[in-house]
C-alpha positions, 0 to 999 in steps of 0.5 A: 500500500502506498504511503499517504502524502500531505503538504504542509504550508508553514514558515518553519523552514525560515529563520524565525525561531517561533515558526521553527518551533511550530513546525518542529512540534507539528512534525513530531506529533504528526509522525508519532500519530502517523509514522508512514506519512509522506510529508512535503513542506512549502513556505508561506511567506517566501513562496514567491517565485514561479518555479516554487509555485510550479513545484507546489502545484505538482506536489498538490497533484500527488498529495492527499491533503493540504495542511495550512498552518499552524500559527499566525497565518491569516491576517492583514496586520502586516499587509493585505498582500500577506493575507492574499498570498496565504489564501492563494495556496488554499485556492490552488489546493481547492482547484485540485480538489484536495482535502484542506485542513487549516491547522491551529491558526491564529486568525486576525486582525483583519481590518480591510473589506477585501481581507474580510471578504476573501476570508469568508469566501475561501475558508468556507471552502476548506474541510476543517479548521482548528484554531489556537485561541477563542478570539480567532473563533469569534472573528471567524464567526463574525465573518460568517465562516460557518460551513467547515467544522471549527475546533479551538485547540492550542498552538502546536509549539506547546508540545515542543520538546526541550533540550536536556539539562546537559545541553543547556549547561553547555550553552550557559558556558558558551554564552557566559550565563551565570550560576543558579544562585543569581536570578536570571531574567530573559528578555525577548524583544522585537522592533515594533510600532510599524505594523499598521495594515499596509497594502504592500509588504513592509520590506518595501515601505522600509526601503522607500518610506518612513515606517510609522512609530519609530519615535514611540519605539525609541521611548520603549527601548529606553524603558526596557533599558531602565527596567533591565537596570532596575532588575539588576540593581534590586535583584542582582539579576543577570539579564539574558537577551534572546533574539527569536529572529536575527537580522538578515541582510538589507532592511528587515523591519521587525525581524532584527531582534538581535539589533534591538537587543543591542540597542537596549543594552547600549542604553543600559547603565549596568551593561556588564550584567547583560548578555546577548545570545550569539549562538544560532540555537534550535527551538528545543535549545531555546525552550530549555534555556528559557526554562532555566530563567526566573522570569521572561519578558517577551515581545515574541509570542513563542518566547512566552509559550516556551517559557510558560510551558516550562512553568516560568512566569512571563510578562508579555508586551501586548503588540498583537491580538495573539498576546492577550489570547495566549495570556488568558489561556495560561491564566496570566492576563494580568501580566500583559502590559500595553506598550503604548503610553507605558510608564517606567513606574507601571512596568516596575509595579508589574515586575514586582507583583510577578516576582512576589507571586512567582511560586504561585504562578509556577504552580498554576502554570503546571496545571495549565500546561497539561491542559494545553498540551492535551489540546495541542495534540488534538490538532493531530487527531483531527488531521488523522480523522480527515486524512482517513475519512 
């Protein structure tokens, strides 16, 4: 009997560690459930050339099913072109009469009329949708996506396996991360304030136009540096900056966490107590590393997911609708900070409150982790049912 074949459209082959975590966990869970399955992966954001689309079309002809996702795939927050590009992959699969599963998507925000219309028309033609949060379900119901079965599960990266303690000790030695007797606090920053429903990709705006919000982001850099200094001064802590996406060549707005981290360190007073990770570590290694922290402050969703699934208290800076949705799922929504108009005193108050409650938070996260891992594995069960129906 020939093996069944699926195509996964996912950006986990790229440099973003969050996307890599999603894909790595997906593949692990799918292959555990269906070990003989033939899997072919195509990118979403970077499927641009005619040659790649031709390969995608040929593989669709040979496949039983398209898996679109998981993760934050369907939104026009970055640009309308991004949303249309993603939906095109689904359209091509429908033209070939392939089964289609949207896998643990985070849908939204969608602000344009065209974006809302396309989502309603195209998603009503897929076979099943699983979503990683309730907010995505509310949006799809508002858009009248009603024909396919829709299930709320959880982000696939929740089941990601962490590297073992021996490997984490090696990384600590390489990077100069201190011993266990001092609090270690990780910061996962990113460049922000420029995502505001552009028509064209942001890389074009960065090259030819002034991106909105640079002044506001400069203020945020200053506050993050002050918070890092405060934590060093009051807790004698070590601050570890964790880039989830390192800068590539050219202008790459929002995808240069290492450069942002260095800007924060440059603005700090106690620079000698700050470390910027230099190694190119895989998602499992990053999860293991974050799992040894005493607190994680994140502007990257999957840094928060990795840390909280290791029972580490987290503070999220709310730069996307996916942040409040996830913080609610882990019962930590009071540790969500609004970056616009943020004051140093408000940030310090939140940090102090978390530090006082950190042991209670760890206990609460342990219970939430079990539930979310159970839900995340349901994505794979729905895929198996669709494939074998």
